[in-house]
C-alpha positions as CSV (number, residue, x, y, z in Angstrom):
1,X,209.8,198.4,37.5
2,X,211.7,201.6,38.4
3,X,209.4,204.1,40.0
4,X,211.5,207.3,39.6
5,X,214.2,208.6,37.5
6,X,216.3,208.9,40.6
7,X,218.9,206.5,39.2
8,X,220.2,206.6,35.7
9,X,221.2,204.1,33.0
10,X,224.7,204.0,31.6
11,X,227.1,201.7,29.7
12,X,230.2,200.1,31.1
13,X,231.9,198.9,27.9
14,X,229.2,196.9,26.1
15,X,227.3,196.2,29.4
16,X,224.1,198.2,30.1
17,X,223.7,199.2,33.8
18,X,221.4,201.2,36.0
19,X,222.3,202.9,39.3
20,X,220.3,202.0,42.4
21,X,216.8,203.5,42.4
22,X,213.4,202.6,43.9
23,X,212.1,199.4,42.2
24,X,208.6,197.9,42.4
25,X,208.7,194.2,43.2
26,X,205.6,192.1,43.0
27,X,205.8,189.0,45.3
28,X,204.1,185.7,46.0
29,X,204.9,183.0,48.5
30,X,207.7,180.7,47.4
31,X,205.8,177.5,48.4
32,X,203.8,176.3,45.4
33,X,200.8,175.3,47.5
34,X,200.5,178.9,48.9
35,X,200.6,180.7,45.5
36,X,196.8,181.2,45.4
37,X,197.2,184.0,47.9
38,X,196.9,187.6,46.7
39,X,199.9,189.3,44.9
40,X,201.7,191.7,47.2
41,X,204.3,194.4,46.5
42,X,207.3,196.0,48.1
43,X,209.8,198.6,47.0
44,X,213.6,198.4,47.4
45,X,216.5,200.2,45.8
46,X,217.8,198.0,43.0
47,X,220.6,198.3,40.5
48,X,220.2,196.2,37.3
49,X,223.1,195.0,35.1
50,X,223.0,193.4,31.8
51,X,223.6,189.7,31.8
52,X,223.3,188.5,28.2
53,X,219.9,189.8,27.0
54,X,218.6,190.0,30.6
55,X,218.7,192.8,33.1
56,X,219.6,191.3,36.5
57,X,220.2,192.5,40.0
58,X,219.2,191.8,43.6
59,X,217.3,193.4,46.5
60,X,217.5,193.0,50.2
61,X,214.3,192.7,52.2
62,X,213.8,191.7,55.8
63,X,217.0,189.8,56.0
64,X,216.6,188.0,52.6
65,X,218.3,188.6,49.3
66,X,215.9,188.6,46.4
67,X,217.1,188.0,42.9
68,X,215.6,190.5,40.4
69,X,215.2,190.0,36.7
70,X,213.5,192.6,34.5
71,X,210.0,194.1,35.2
72,X,208.4,193.5,38.6
73,X,211.3,191.3,39.7
74,X,210.6,188.2,37.6
75,X,210.4,189.4,34.0
76,X,206.9,190.7,34.3
77,X,205.8,188.1,36.9
78,X,205.7,188.1,40.7
79,X,209.0,187.0,42.4
80,X,208.7,184.1,44.7
81,X,209.9,185.1,48.2
82,X,210.1,183.5,51.7
83,X,206.9,183.8,53.8
84,X,208.6,186.4,56.1
85,X,209.0,188.8,53.1
86,X,205.6,188.1,51.7
87,X,203.8,188.8,55.0
88,X,205.4,192.2,55.3
89,X,204.7,193.3,51.7
90,X,201.6,195.4,50.8
91,X,198.6,193.8,49.0
92,X,198.2,195.0,45.4
93,X,194.6,196.2,44.8
94,X,192.5,193.7,42.9
95,X,191.7,196.1,40.1
96,X,195.5,196.4,39.4
97,X,195.9,192.6,39.6
98,X,193.1,192.2,37.1
99,X,194.7,194.8,34.8
100,X,198.0,193.0,35.1
101,X,196.3,189.7,34.1
102,X,194.9,191.4,31.0
103,X,197.8,193.7,30.3
104,X,199.5,191.6,27.6
105,X,203.0,191.9,29.0
106,X,205.4,189.2,27.8
107,X,208.6,189.1,29.8
108,X,207.8,192.8,30.7
109,X,205.1,195.1,31.9
110,X,201.9,195.3,30.0
111,X,199.3,197.9,29.5
112,X,198.8,198.1,33.3
113,X,202.3,199.6,33.8
114,X,201.2,203.3,34.2
115,X,198.5,202.5,36.7
116,X,200.8,200.1,38.6
117,X,203.5,202.7,38.8
118,X,201.1,205.5,39.9
119,X,199.7,203.2,42.7
120,X,203.2,202.3,43.8
121,X,204.4,205.9,44.0
122,X,201.3,206.9,46.0
123,X,201.6,203.9,48.3
124,X,205.4,203.7,48.9
125,X,207.0,207.0,48.0
126,X,204.6,209.6,49.6
127,X,204.8,208.0,53.0
128,X,207.8,207.9,55.3
129,X,210.8,206.5,53.5
130,X,210.9,203.5,55.9
131,X,210.5,201.3,52.8
132,X,214.2,201.9,52.2
133,X,215.2,200.7,55.6
134,X,216.3,197.1,55.4
135,X,216.5,195.3,58.7
């Protein structure tokens, strides 16, 4: 989910694209047995490009490349990431996780989108911009 209108969408021939802008990525550990841990979030600059009916891109975080597809990084679901990335991400408040679970999104954000975006802006964009620095 893009957090600002810092970037802009455009068309390159018949392909829809978006310039790099702050993007909220929900994450969970990639190991199946660890997925009962809380959902966390991080923000990275992402550029999405149309690939068939999907919007695809990638982000770099803590030495790892993370494939991104649609909202929240995995078409409305948390993106599975290596443990090193998950450990450095910020926990999402339980009330937002509950709203996300009940939000009704299908391959996209649901009714929780405005609250999730507001939380992410307050959490990531009003502090130092160190969230942009990728080691």
